[in-house]
A tleap script that builds the chain and sets N, CA, C and O, in Angstrom:
source leaprc.protein.ff14SB
mol = sequence {
  NMET SER GLN ASN PRO VAL GLY SER VAL MET
  VAL VAL GLY GLY GLY VAL ALA GLU GLU ILE
  VAL SER GLU VAL LEU ARG ASN ALA ALA LYS
  HIE GLY CYS ASP GLY THR ALA ASN ILE GLN
  ILE VAL VAL SER GLY VAL VAL GLY GLY LEU
  GLY HIE ASP PHE TRP HIE ILE ASP VAL THR
  ASP HIE GLY PRO GLY ILE PRO ASP SER ARG
  LYS LYS SER LEU LEU SER GLY ALA PHE GLY
  GLU GLU SER ARG MET SER ARG GLY VAL VAL
  SER ASN LEU PRO LEU MET SER LEU ILE ALA
  GLU GLN LEU GLY GLY ARG ILE LYS ILE GLU
  ASP ARG VAL PRO GLY ASP HIE THR GLN GLY
  ALA LYS VAL VAL ILE VAL LEU PRO MET ALA
  ARG PRO CHIE
}
set mol.1.N position { 31.060 -255.850 119.850 }
set mol.1.CA position { 29.775 -255.882 120.513 }
set mol.1.C position { 28.710 -255.351 119.561 }
set mol.1.O position { 28.942 -254.417 118.794 }
set mol.2.N position { 27.548 -255.965 119.633 }
set mol.2.CA position { 26.421 -255.452 118.853 }
set mol.2.C position { 25.232 -255.254 119.779 }
set mol.2.O position { 25.106 -255.925 120.804 }
set mol.3.N position { 24.361 -254.320 119.403 }
set mol.3.CA position { 23.191 -254.053 120.225 }
set mol.3.C position { 21.967 -254.685 119.578 }
set mol.3.O position { 21.830 -254.705 118.354 }
set mol.4.N position { 21.079 -255.201 120.424 }
set mol.4.CA position { 19.836 -255.818 119.978 }
set mol.4.C position { 18.662 -254.996 120.476 }
set mol.4.O position { 18.774 -254.337 121.510 }
set mol.5.N position { 17.530 -255.017 119.763 }
set mol.5.CA position { 16.352 -254.304 120.270 }
set mol.5.C position { 15.862 -254.940 121.567 }
set mol.5.O position { 16.016 -256.143 121.777 }
set mol.6.N position { 15.271 -254.121 122.431 }
set mol.6.CA position { 14.822 -254.593 123.740 }
set mol.6.C position { 13.393 -255.116 123.637 }
set mol.6.O position { 12.506 -254.414 123.153 }
set mol.7.N position { 13.173 -256.335 124.087 }
set mol.7.CA position { 11.842 -256.901 124.248 }
set mol.7.C position { 11.574 -256.924 125.741 }
set mol.7.O position { 11.394 -255.874 126.357 }
set mol.8.N position { 11.545 -258.116 126.331 }
set mol.8.CA position { 11.444 -258.186 127.787 }
set mol.8.C position { 12.860 -258.192 128.358 }
set mol.8.O position { 13.797 -258.685 127.729 }
set mol.9.N position { 12.996 -257.642 129.547 }
set mol.9.CA position { 14.297 -257.530 130.189 }
set mol.9.C position { 14.346 -258.513 131.347 }
set mol.9.O position { 13.701 -258.310 132.376 }
set mol.10.N position { 15.116 -259.582 131.172 }
set mol.10.CA position { 15.293 -260.573 132.226 }
set mol.10.C position { 16.762 -260.554 132.616 }
set mol.10.O position { 17.640 -260.769 131.780 }
set mol.11.N position { 17.022 -260.294 133.899 }
set mol.11.CA position { 18.396 -260.208 134.364 }
set mol.11.C position { 18.672 -261.246 135.437 }
set mol.11.O position { 17.762 -261.726 136.114 }
set mol.12.N position { 19.931 -261.578 135.575 }
set mol.12.CA position { 20.357 -262.445 136.665 }
set mol.12.C position { 20.088 -261.696 137.964 }
set mol.12.O position { 20.406 -260.512 138.078 }
set mol.13.N position { 19.512 -262.371 138.928 }
set mol.13.CA position { 19.269 -261.748 140.231 }
set mol.13.C position { 17.850 -261.271 140.432 }
set mol.13.O position { 17.486 -260.921 141.555 }
set mol.14.N position { 17.029 -261.239 139.389 }
set mol.14.CA position { 15.617 -260.902 139.501 }
set mol.14.C position { 15.297 -259.749 140.420 }
set mol.14.O position { 15.600 -258.599 140.101 }
set mol.15.N position { 14.682 -260.036 141.569 }
set mol.15.CA position { 14.232 -259.017 142.509 }
set mol.15.C position { 15.364 -258.183 143.085 }
set mol.15.O position { 15.177 -257.001 143.371 }
set mol.16.N position { 16.533 -258.781 143.257 }
set mol.16.CA position { 17.679 -258.031 143.763 }
set mol.16.C position { 18.114 -257.004 142.722 }
set mol.16.O position { 18.427 -255.862 143.060 }
set mol.17.N position { 18.131 -257.410 141.468 }
set mol.17.CA position { 18.471 -256.484 140.384 }
set mol.17.C position { 17.441 -255.365 140.300 }
set mol.17.O position { 17.788 -254.223 140.001 }
set mol.18.N position { 16.180 -255.687 140.560 }
set mol.18.CA position { 15.130 -254.671 140.568 }
set mol.18.C position { 15.403 -253.610 141.633 }
set mol.18.O position { 15.146 -252.427 141.412 }
set mol.19.N position { 15.918 -254.028 142.778 }
set mol.19.CA position { 16.261 -253.080 143.847 }
set mol.19.C position { 17.368 -252.131 143.412 }
set mol.19.O position { 17.351 -250.953 143.770 }
set mol.20.N position { 18.328 -252.632 142.645 }
set mol.20.CA position { 19.410 -251.782 142.147 }
set mol.20.C position { 18.832 -250.675 141.276 }
set mol.20.O position { 19.144 -249.499 141.463 }
set mol.21.N position { 17.991 -251.058 140.326 }
set mol.21.CA position { 17.393 -250.079 139.417 }
set mol.21.C position { 16.518 -249.103 140.204 }
set mol.21.O position { 16.558 -247.898 139.954 }
set mol.22.N position { 15.733 -249.608 141.147 }
set mol.22.CA position { 14.864 -248.748 141.950 }
set mol.22.C position { 15.662 -247.727 142.740 }
set mol.22.O position { 15.264 -246.566 142.826 }
set mol.23.N position { 16.778 -248.138 143.317 }
set mol.23.CA position { 17.609 -247.215 144.099 }
set mol.23.C position { 18.179 -246.109 143.207 }
set mol.23.O position { 18.199 -244.942 143.599 }
set mol.24.N position { 18.635 -246.472 142.027 }
set mol.24.CA position { 19.167 -245.466 141.109 }
set mol.24.C position { 18.070 -244.485 140.701 }
set mol.24.O position { 18.313 -243.280 140.630 }
set mol.25.N position { 16.871 -244.988 140.434 }
set mol.25.CA position { 15.753 -244.111 140.076 }
set mol.25.C position { 15.359 -243.209 141.237 }
set mol.25.O position { 15.079 -242.028 141.032 }
set mol.26.N position { 15.333 -243.750 142.460 }
set mol.26.CA position { 15.013 -242.927 143.637 }
set mol.26.C position { 16.025 -241.790 143.782 }
set mol.26.O position { 15.650 -240.646 144.041 }
set mol.27.N position { 17.299 -242.110 143.616 }
set mol.27.CA position { 18.330 -241.071 143.728 }
set mol.27.C position { 18.148 -239.997 142.669 }
set mol.27.O position { 18.265 -238.808 142.966 }
set mol.28.N position { 17.864 -240.398 141.442 }
set mol.28.CA position { 17.668 -239.422 140.362 }
set mol.28.C position { 16.463 -238.535 140.654 }
set mol.28.O position { 16.505 -237.328 140.419 }
set mol.29.N position { 15.388 -239.135 141.167 }
set mol.29.CA position { 14.172 -238.361 141.464 }
set mol.29.C position { 14.398 -237.397 142.617 }
set mol.29.O position { 13.859 -236.291 142.599 }
set mol.30.N position { 15.178 -237.783 143.618 }
set mol.30.CA position { 15.447 -236.934 144.784 }
set mol.30.C position { 16.163 -235.645 144.406 }
set mol.30.O position { 15.980 -234.610 145.047 }
set mol.31.N position { 16.964 -235.716 143.377 }
set mol.31.CA position { 17.862 -234.608 143.086 }
set mol.31.C position { 17.437 -233.786 141.880 }
set mol.31.O position { 18.260 -233.092 141.282 }
set mol.32.N position { 16.173 -233.857 141.519 }
set mol.32.CA position { 15.676 -233.027 140.429 }
set mol.32.C position { 15.733 -231.555 140.806 }
set mol.32.O position { 15.640 -231.200 141.981 }
set mol.33.N position { 15.883 -230.721 139.820 }
set mol.33.CA position { 15.932 -229.272 140.059 }
set mol.33.C position { 14.517 -228.720 140.172 }
set mol.33.O position { 13.604 -229.207 139.505 }
set mol.34.N position { 14.336 -227.726 140.995 }
set mol.34.CA position { 13.054 -227.030 141.144 }
set mol.34.C position { 11.911 -227.959 141.516 }
set mol.34.O position { 10.767 -227.721 141.130 }
set mol.35.N position { 12.213 -229.026 142.270 }
set mol.35.CA position { 11.168 -229.927 142.723 }
set mol.35.C position { 10.622 -230.857 141.650 }
set mol.35.O position { 9.634 -231.554 141.882 }
set mol.36.N position { 11.252 -230.876 140.478 }
set mol.36.CA position { 10.824 -231.784 139.415 }
set mol.36.C position { 11.973 -232.721 139.075 }
set mol.36.O position { 13.138 -232.411 139.321 }
set mol.37.N position { 11.634 -233.851 138.517 }
set mol.37.CA position { 12.649 -234.813 138.102 }
set mol.37.C position { 12.505 -235.072 136.609 }
set mol.37.O position { 11.465 -235.541 136.146 }
set mol.38.N position { 13.543 -234.766 135.874 }
set mol.38.CA position { 13.595 -235.048 134.445 }
set mol.38.C position { 14.559 -236.210 134.270 }
set mol.38.O position { 15.775 -236.021 134.273 }
set mol.39.N position { 14.015 -237.411 134.118 }
set mol.39.CA position { 14.822 -238.631 134.084 }
set mol.39.C position { 14.586 -239.355 132.762 }
set mol.39.O position { 13.447 -239.512 132.323 }
set mol.40.N position { 15.670 -239.790 132.138 }
set mol.40.CA position { 15.582 -240.583 130.914 }
set mol.40.C position { 16.166 -241.961 131.203 }
set mol.40.O position { 17.225 -242.085 131.818 }
set mol.41.N position { 15.461 -242.986 130.752 }
set mol.41.CA position { 15.923 -244.359 130.936 }
set mol.41.C position { 16.060 -245.001 129.566 }
set mol.41.O position { 15.116 -245.008 128.776 }
set mol.42.N position { 17.240 -245.539 129.290 }
set mol.42.CA position { 17.483 -246.229 128.026 }
set mol.42.C position { 18.007 -247.619 128.368 }
set mol.42.O position { 18.979 -247.762 129.110 }
set mol.43.N position { 17.358 -248.635 127.824 }
set mol.43.CA position { 17.770 -250.021 128.058 }
set mol.43.C position { 18.193 -250.614 126.720 }
set mol.43.O position { 17.460 -250.546 125.733 }
set mol.44.N position { 19.387 -251.196 126.706 }
set mol.44.CA position { 19.863 -251.838 125.486 }
set mol.44.C position { 20.523 -253.161 125.840 }
set mol.44.O position { 21.166 -253.301 126.881 }
set mol.45.N position { 20.350 -254.108 124.961 }
set mol.45.CA position { 20.997 -255.396 125.128 }
set mol.45.C position { 22.317 -255.376 124.385 }
set mol.45.O position { 22.388 -254.957 123.230 }
set mol.46.N position { 23.360 -255.831 125.057 }
set mol.46.CA position { 24.684 -255.853 124.450 }
set mol.46.C position { 25.180 -257.288 124.460 }
set mol.46.O position { 25.264 -257.925 125.510 }
set mol.47.N position { 25.507 -257.787 123.273 }
set mol.47.CA position { 26.016 -259.142 123.139 }
set mol.47.C position { 27.529 -259.078 123.232 }
set mol.47.O position { 28.195 -258.464 122.399 }
set mol.48.N position { 28.050 -259.715 124.245 }
set mol.48.CA position { 29.492 -259.720 124.445 }
set mol.48.C position { 30.095 -261.019 123.945 }
set mol.48.O position { 29.405 -261.853 123.359 }
set mol.49.N position { 31.365 -261.178 124.178 }
set mol.49.CA position { 32.049 -262.390 123.755 }
set mol.49.C position { 31.814 -263.548 124.702 }
set mol.49.O position { 31.410 -263.353 125.849 }
set mol.50.N position { 32.063 -264.731 124.230 }
set mol.50.CA position { 31.999 -265.957 125.024 }
set mol.50.C position { 30.645 -266.188 125.693 }
set mol.50.O position { 30.580 -266.756 126.783 }
set mol.51.N position { 29.568 -265.751 125.046 }
set mol.51.CA position { 28.233 -266.003 125.565 }
set mol.51.C position { 27.816 -265.128 126.720 }
set mol.51.O position { 26.793 -265.402 127.348 }
set mol.52.N position { 28.563 -264.090 127.027 }
set mol.52.CA position { 28.203 -263.177 128.108 }
set mol.52.C position { 27.426 -262.009 127.525 }
set mol.52.O position { 28.006 -261.111 126.913 }
set mol.53.N position { 26.129 -262.021 127.713 }
set mol.53.CA position { 25.266 -260.960 127.219 }
set mol.53.C position { 24.797 -260.126 128.404 }
set mol.53.O position { 24.542 -260.655 129.486 }
set mol.54.N position { 24.687 -258.816 128.191 }
set mol.54.CA position { 24.372 -257.911 129.285 }
set mol.54.C position { 23.272 -256.930 128.891 }
set mol.54.O position { 23.098 -256.605 127.717 }
set mol.55.N position { 22.544 -256.472 129.887 }
set mol.55.CA position { 21.642 -255.342 129.741 }
set mol.55.C position { 22.381 -254.108 130.226 }
set mol.55.O position { 22.984 -254.116 131.299 }
set mol.56.N position { 22.330 -253.055 129.439 }
set mol.56.CA position { 22.831 -251.744 129.862 }
set mol.56.C position { 21.607 -250.890 130.135 }
set mol.56.O position { 20.801 -250.646 129.237 }
set mol.57.N position { 21.467 -250.441 131.356 }
set mol.57.CA position { 20.346 -249.599 131.756 }
set mol.57.C position { 20.931 -248.242 132.116 }
set mol.57.O position { 21.571 -248.088 133.156 }
set mol.58.N position { 20.710 -247.267 131.256 }
set mol.58.CA position { 21.231 -245.915 131.466 }
set mol.58.C position { 20.137 -245.056 132.082 }
set mol.58.O position { 19.066 -244.902 131.496 }
set mol.59.N position { 20.395 -244.498 133.252 }
set mol.59.CA position { 19.462 -243.612 133.939 }
set mol.59.C position { 20.120 -242.237 133.979 }
set mol.59.O position { 21.125 -242.040 134.663 }
set mol.60.N position { 19.545 -241.292 133.243 }
set mol.60.CA position { 20.120 -239.959 133.117 }
set mol.60.C position { 19.193 -238.948 133.759 }
set mol.60.O position { 17.985 -238.966 133.525 }
set mol.61.N position { 19.771 -238.048 134.586 }
set mol.61.CA position { 18.952 -237.010 135.208 }
set mol.61.C position { 19.514 -235.639 134.865 }
set mol.61.O position { 20.620 -235.518 134.340 }
set mol.62.N position { 18.741 -234.620 135.168 }
set mol.62.CA position { 19.130 -233.235 134.907 }
set mol.62.C position { 19.325 -232.476 136.215 }
set mol.62.O position { 19.146 -231.259 136.271 }
set mol.63.N position { 19.693 -233.207 137.265 }
set mol.63.CA position { 19.909 -232.598 138.576 }
set mol.63.C position { 21.257 -231.902 138.640 }
set mol.63.O position { 21.849 -231.587 137.608 }
set mol.64.N position { 21.745 -231.661 139.865 }
set mol.64.CA position { 22.997 -230.921 140.049 }
set mol.64.C position { 24.246 -231.713 139.691 }
set mol.64.O position { 25.341 -231.150 139.654 }
set mol.65.N position { 24.105 -232.993 139.429 }
set mol.65.CA position { 25.252 -233.807 139.054 }
set mol.65.C position { 26.081 -234.238 140.250 }
set mol.65.O position { 25.797 -233.873 141.391 }
set mol.66.N position { 27.109 -235.021 139.967 }
set mol.66.CA position { 27.987 -235.559 140.996 }
set mol.66.C position { 29.421 -235.235 140.597 }
set mol.66.O position { 29.873 -235.650 139.530 }
set mol.67.N position { 30.142 -234.497 141.441 }
set mol.67.CA position { 31.542 -234.187 141.125 }
set mol.67.C position { 32.376 -235.463 140.986 }
set mol.67.O position { 32.079 -236.480 141.612 }
set mol.68.N position { 33.417 -235.398 140.162 }
set mol.68.CA position { 34.279 -236.562 139.944 }
set mol.68.C position { 34.814 -237.121 141.254 }
set mol.68.O position { 34.935 -238.337 141.404 }
set mol.69.N position { 35.132 -236.255 142.195 }
set mol.69.CA position { 35.684 -236.702 143.480 }
set mol.69.C position { 34.693 -237.560 144.260 }
set mol.69.O position { 35.118 -238.369 145.084 }
set mol.70.N position { 33.410 -237.415 144.033 }
set mol.70.CA position { 32.375 -238.190 144.733 }
set mol.70.C position { 32.010 -239.468 143.999 }
set mol.70.O position { 31.586 -240.441 144.624 }
set mol.71.N position { 32.168 -239.480 142.675 }
set mol.71.CA position { 31.760 -240.653 141.889 }
set mol.71.C position { 32.449 -241.919 142.372 }
set mol.71.O position { 31.796 -242.938 142.600 }
set mol.72.N position { 33.750 -241.857 142.524 }
set mol.72.CA position { 34.501 -243.045 142.927 }
set mol.72.C position { 34.087 -243.531 144.309 }
set mol.72.O position { 33.903 -244.730 144.516 }
set mol.73.N position { 33.938 -242.598 145.267 }
set mol.73.CA position { 33.592 -243.019 146.626 }
set mol.73.C position { 32.184 -243.607 146.699 }
set mol.73.O position { 31.912 -244.451 147.553 }
set mol.74.N position { 31.292 -243.175 145.820 }
set mol.74.CA position { 29.937 -243.726 145.825 }
set mol.74.C position { 29.896 -245.168 145.335 }
set mol.74.O position { 28.944 -245.895 145.620 }
set mol.75.N position { 30.919 -245.584 144.603 }
set mol.75.CA position { 30.943 -246.944 144.074 }
set mol.75.C position { 32.105 -247.765 144.622 }
set mol.75.O position { 32.383 -248.855 144.121 }
set mol.76.N position { 32.780 -247.254 145.639 }
set mol.76.CA position { 34.014 -247.877 146.119 }
set mol.76.C position { 33.788 -249.119 146.970 }
set mol.76.O position { 34.722 -249.888 147.198 }
set mol.77.N position { 32.585 -249.322 147.435 }
set mol.77.CA position { 32.348 -250.434 148.346 }
set mol.77.C position { 32.555 -250.042 149.792 }
set mol.77.O position { 32.384 -250.864 150.692 }
set mol.78.N position { 32.928 -248.772 150.026 }
set mol.78.CA position { 33.058 -248.281 151.400 }
set mol.78.C position { 31.659 -247.927 151.895 }
set mol.78.O position { 30.879 -247.317 151.164 }
set mol.79.N position { 31.339 -248.302 153.119 }
set mol.79.CA position { 29.974 -248.123 153.591 }
set mol.79.C position { 29.856 -247.126 154.731 }
set mol.79.O position { 28.818 -247.072 155.391 }
set mol.80.N position { 30.893 -246.337 154.978 }
set mol.80.CA position { 30.820 -245.315 156.017 }
set mol.80.C position { 29.909 -244.188 155.576 }
set mol.80.O position { 29.629 -244.034 154.387 }
set mol.81.N position { 29.448 -243.404 156.531 }
set mol.81.CA position { 28.540 -242.290 156.248 }
set mol.81.C position { 29.128 -241.334 155.223 }
set mol.81.O position { 28.412 -240.857 154.342 }
set mol.82.N position { 30.440 -241.042 155.326 }
set mol.82.CA position { 31.064 -240.103 154.403 }
set mol.82.C position { 31.004 -240.606 152.964 }
set mol.82.O position { 30.737 -239.827 152.048 }
set mol.83.N position { 31.248 -241.901 152.756 }
set mol.83.CA position { 31.240 -242.436 151.396 }
set mol.83.C position { 29.825 -242.528 150.841 }
set mol.83.O position { 29.643 -242.577 149.624 }
set mol.84.N position { 28.821 -242.553 151.713 }
set mol.84.CA position { 27.446 -242.707 151.262 }
set mol.84.C position { 26.741 -241.377 151.060 }
set mol.84.O position { 25.601 -241.355 150.595 }
set mol.85.N position { 27.386 -240.266 151.396 }
set mol.85.CA position { 26.749 -238.960 151.229 }
set mol.85.C position { 26.930 -238.471 149.801 }
set mol.85.O position { 28.047 -238.422 149.288 }
set mol.86.N position { 25.844 -238.118 149.177 }
set mol.86.CA position { 25.890 -237.555 147.833 }
set mol.86.C position { 24.881 -236.429 147.762 }
set mol.86.O position { 23.700 -236.623 148.049 }
set mol.87.N position { 25.341 -235.268 147.385 }
set mol.87.CA position { 24.467 -234.114 147.241 }
set mol.87.C position { 23.687 -233.864 148.537 }
set mol.87.O position { 22.543 -233.410 148.504 }
set mol.88.N position { 24.316 -234.163 149.669 }
set mol.88.CA position { 23.677 -233.905 150.958 }
set mol.88.C position { 22.696 -234.970 151.400 }
set mol.88.O position { 22.038 -234.801 152.426 }
set mol.89.N position { 22.577 -236.048 150.668 }
set mol.89.CA position { 21.625 -237.111 150.995 }
set mol.89.C position { 22.380 -238.434 151.041 }
set mol.89.O position { 23.261 -238.682 150.218 }
set mol.90.N position { 22.030 -239.278 152.002 }
set mol.90.CA position { 22.668 -240.587 152.089 }
set mol.90.C position { 22.194 -241.448 150.924 }
set mol.90.O position { 21.006 -241.495 150.608 }
set mol.91.N position { 23.144 -242.125 150.297 }
set mol.91.CA position { 22.847 -242.976 149.155 }
set mol.91.C position { 23.201 -244.420 149.465 }
set mol.91.O position { 24.132 -244.690 150.224 }
set mol.92.N position { 22.467 -245.330 148.886 }
set mol.92.CA position { 22.774 -246.750 148.987 }
set mol.92.C position { 23.545 -247.246 147.776 }
set mol.92.O position { 23.664 -248.456 147.582 }
set mol.93.N position { 24.072 -246.340 146.951 }
set mol.93.CA position { 24.795 -246.753 145.750 }
set mol.93.C position { 26.008 -247.641 146.041 }
set mol.93.O position { 26.263 -248.565 145.269 }
set mol.94.N position { 26.773 -247.404 147.125 }
set mol.94.CA position { 27.891 -248.328 147.373 }
set mol.94.C position { 27.415 -249.775 147.535 }
set mol.94.O position { 28.031 -250.698 147.002 }
set mol.95.N position { 26.322 -249.966 148.269 }
set mol.95.CA position { 25.779 -251.312 148.443 }
set mol.95.C position { 25.238 -251.854 147.122 }
set mol.95.O position { 25.456 -253.022 146.800 }
set mol.96.N position { 24.541 -251.027 146.361 }
set mol.96.CA position { 23.993 -251.464 145.080 }
set mol.96.C position { 25.107 -251.853 144.105 }
set mol.96.O position { 24.967 -252.803 143.335 }
set mol.97.N position { 26.215 -251.107 144.150 }
set mol.97.CA position { 27.361 -251.408 143.298 }
set mol.97.C position { 27.948 -252.771 143.654 }
set mol.97.O position { 28.272 -253.566 142.772 }
set mol.98.N position { 28.079 -253.031 144.942 }
set mol.98.CA position { 28.595 -254.318 145.399 }
set mol.98.C position { 27.676 -255.465 144.968 }
set mol.98.O position { 28.151 -256.515 144.535 }
set mol.99.N position { 26.377 -255.266 145.086 }
set mol.99.CA position { 25.425 -256.300 144.677 }
set mol.99.C position { 25.518 -256.538 143.174 }
set mol.99.O position { 25.514 -257.685 142.725 }
set mol.100.N position { 25.601 -255.465 142.398 }
set mol.100.CA position { 25.734 -255.611 140.938 }
set mol.100.C position { 26.976 -256.434 140.594 }
set mol.100.O position { 26.929 -257.296 139.717 }
set mol.101.N position { 28.080 -256.168 141.282 }
set mol.101.CA position { 29.310 -256.922 141.037 }
set mol.101.C position { 29.128 -258.395 141.386 }
set mol.101.O position { 29.623 -259.269 140.674 }
set mol.102.N position { 28.416 -258.673 142.482 }
set mol.102.CA position { 28.172 -260.061 142.882 }
set mol.102.C position { 27.325 -260.802 141.844 }
set mol.102.O position { 27.437 -262.019 141.696 }
set mol.103.N position { 26.482 -260.059 141.132 }
set mol.103.CA position { 25.646 -260.655 140.083 }
set mol.103.C position { 26.402 -260.799 138.759 }
set mol.103.O position { 25.892 -261.393 137.810 }
set mol.104.N position { 27.621 -260.252 138.702 }
set mol.104.CA position { 28.407 -260.318 137.464 }
set mol.104.C position { 28.320 -259.056 136.638 }
set mol.104.O position { 28.738 -259.047 135.480 }
set mol.105.N position { 27.779 -257.974 137.214 }
set mol.105.CA position { 27.635 -256.718 136.484 }
set mol.105.C position { 28.430 -255.609 137.133 }
set mol.105.O position { 29.423 -255.860 137.815 }
set mol.106.N position { 27.988 -254.375 136.916 }
set mol.106.CA position { 28.659 -253.227 137.517 }
set mol.106.C position { 27.769 -251.999 137.386 }
set mol.106.O position { 26.785 -251.994 136.647 }
set mol.107.N position { 28.141 -250.968 138.118 }
set mol.107.CA position { 27.480 -249.670 138.010 }
set mol.107.C position { 28.568 -248.642 137.752 }
set mol.107.O position { 29.628 -248.675 138.377 }
set mol.108.N position { 28.300 -247.731 136.831 }
set mol.108.CA position { 29.222 -246.624 136.552 }
set mol.108.C position { 28.447 -245.321 136.702 }
set mol.108.O position { 27.254 -245.259 136.406 }
set mol.109.N position { 29.134 -244.285 137.163 }
set mol.109.CA position { 28.534 -242.957 137.235 }
set mol.109.C position { 29.305 -242.065 136.279 }
set mol.109.O position { 30.531 -241.979 136.338 }
set mol.110.N position { 28.568 -241.402 135.397 }
set mol.110.CA position { 29.165 -240.508 134.412 }
set mol.110.C position { 28.450 -239.164 134.467 }
set mol.110.O position { 27.430 -239.024 135.142 }
set mol.111.N position { 28.983 -238.184 133.760 }
set mol.111.CA position { 28.306 -236.897 133.603 }
set mol.111.C position { 27.285 -237.023 132.477 }
set mol.111.O position { 27.571 -237.638 131.450 }
set mol.112.N position { 26.086 -236.441 132.660 }
set mol.112.CA position { 25.109 -236.423 131.563 }
set mol.112.C position { 25.708 -235.715 130.356 }
set mol.112.O position { 25.576 -236.178 129.223 }
set mol.113.N position { 26.372 -234.581 130.611 }
set mol.113.CA position { 27.110 -233.855 129.586 }
set mol.113.C position { 28.587 -234.113 129.879 }
set mol.113.O position { 29.112 -233.594 130.864 }
set mol.114.N position { 29.268 -234.903 129.045 }
set mol.114.CA position { 30.663 -235.245 129.333 }
set mol.114.C position { 31.515 -234.013 129.666 }
set mol.114.O position { 31.544 -233.028 128.929 }
set mol.115.N position { 32.208 -234.113 130.811 }
set mol.115.CA position { 33.092 -233.043 131.240 }
set mol.115.C position { 32.436 -231.957 132.069 }
set mol.115.O position { 33.130 -231.066 132.561 }
set mol.116.N position { 31.104 -231.999 132.244 }
set mol.116.CA position { 30.408 -230.970 133.026 }
set mol.116.C position { 29.416 -231.635 133.968 }
set mol.116.O position { 28.251 -231.831 133.623 }
set mol.117.N position { 29.890 -231.979 135.162 }
set mol.117.CA position { 29.031 -232.701 136.107 }
set mol.117.C position { 27.842 -231.867 136.573 }
set mol.117.O position { 26.868 -232.432 137.071 }
set mol.118.N position { 27.886 -230.555 136.430 }
set mol.118.CA position { 26.800 -229.699 136.920 }
set mol.118.C position { 25.537 -229.796 136.068 }
set mol.118.O position { 24.502 -229.236 136.427 }
set mol.119.N position { 25.617 -230.504 134.943 }
set mol.119.CA position { 24.464 -230.634 134.047 }
set mol.119.C position { 23.660 -231.910 134.291 }
set mol.119.O position { 22.735 -232.216 133.538 }
set mol.120.N position { 24.006 -232.645 135.329 }
set mol.120.CA position { 23.268 -233.861 135.646 }
set mol.120.C position { 24.151 -235.087 135.605 }
set mol.120.O position { 25.297 -235.033 135.157 }
set mol.121.N position { 23.608 -236.186 136.076 }
set mol.121.CA position { 24.354 -237.437 136.164 }
set mol.121.C position { 23.756 -238.494 135.246 }
set mol.121.O position { 22.574 -238.464 134.905 }
set mol.122.N position { 24.611 -239.421 134.863 }
set mol.122.CA position { 24.186 -240.603 134.107 }
set mol.122.C position { 24.726 -241.808 134.867 }
set mol.122.O position { 25.937 -241.957 135.035 }
set mol.123.N position { 23.829 -242.655 135.318 }
set mol.123.CA position { 24.224 -243.876 136.006 }
set mol.123.C position { 23.967 -245.032 135.047 }
set mol.123.O position { 22.848 -245.229 134.571 }
set mol.124.N position { 25.015 -245.784 134.776 }
set mol.124.CA position { 24.931 -246.918 133.862 }
set mol.124.C position { 24.970 -248.199 134.698 }
set mol.124.O position { 25.947 -248.482 135.391 }
set mol.125.N position { 23.887 -248.955 134.613 }
set mol.125.CA position { 23.783 -250.230 135.325 }
set mol.125.C position { 23.981 -251.324 134.276 }
set mol.125.O position { 23.247 -251.395 133.291 }
set mol.126.N position { 24.967 -252.162 134.498 }
set mol.126.CA position { 25.238 -253.262 133.567 }
set mol.126.C position { 24.986 -254.553 134.333 }
set mol.126.O position { 25.652 -254.840 135.327 }
set mol.127.N position { 24.016 -255.325 133.858 }
set mol.127.CA position { 23.661 -256.579 134.518 }
set mol.127.C position { 23.590 -257.707 133.494 }
set mol.127.O position { 23.151 -257.496 132.363 }
set mol.128.N position { 24.024 -258.912 133.891 }
set mol.128.CA position { 23.978 -260.022 132.946 }
set mol.128.C position { 22.546 -260.438 132.635 }
set mol.128.O position { 21.678 -260.465 133.507 }
set mol.129.N position { 22.328 -260.762 131.358 }
set mol.129.CA position { 21.008 -261.241 130.930 }
set mol.129.C position { 20.754 -262.617 131.519 }
set mol.129.O position { 21.661 -263.445 131.597 }
set mol.130.N position { 19.526 -262.854 131.929 }
set mol.130.CA position { 19.115 -264.185 132.380 }
set mol.130.C position { 18.703 -264.979 131.152 }
set mol.130.O position { 18.111 -264.438 130.218 }
set mol.131.N position { 19.010 -266.215 131.163 }
set mol.131.CA position { 18.610 -267.114 130.073 }
set mol.131.C position { 17.213 -267.655 130.377 }
set mol.131.O position { 16.958 -268.137 131.481 }
set mol.132.N position { 16.303 -267.575 129.393 }
set mol.132.CA position { 14.955 -268.156 129.631 }
set mol.132.C position { 15.062 -269.652 129.871 }
set mol.132.O position { 15.918 -270.330 129.303 }
set mol.133.N position { 14.193 -270.144 130.706 }
set mol.133.CA position { 14.203 -271.586 131.023 }
set mol.133.C position { 13.499 -272.352 129.960 }
set mol.133.O position { 13.401 -273.577 130.044 }
savepdb mol mol.pdb
quit
């Protein structure tokens, strides 16, 4: 895989993909420490094999983080109240994860600082690039 510089970002799913990114940003902003949100967004184009090119959108926050036990349930596709609770707030991440998969992408939740979830979360949104018409 090689990375390309980002110009305009066109993804499969257009407005639906925009909702995925918006939901991840809303969650990051909700969970900022001391009433502030320190969020970093990095977008990179990744050229994969067989003509499958993807955008990687990394949204990193400095909030309380998400324990490993919660990460899986937030992306499991389960839509019960228990699976949607994160840091005491209901999240739409399970639905967003399902939509990303339907578009040919995925969402991953990682620790901002590997191995220490208390230092914040990193949500990686991977969506297929749209081909210009």
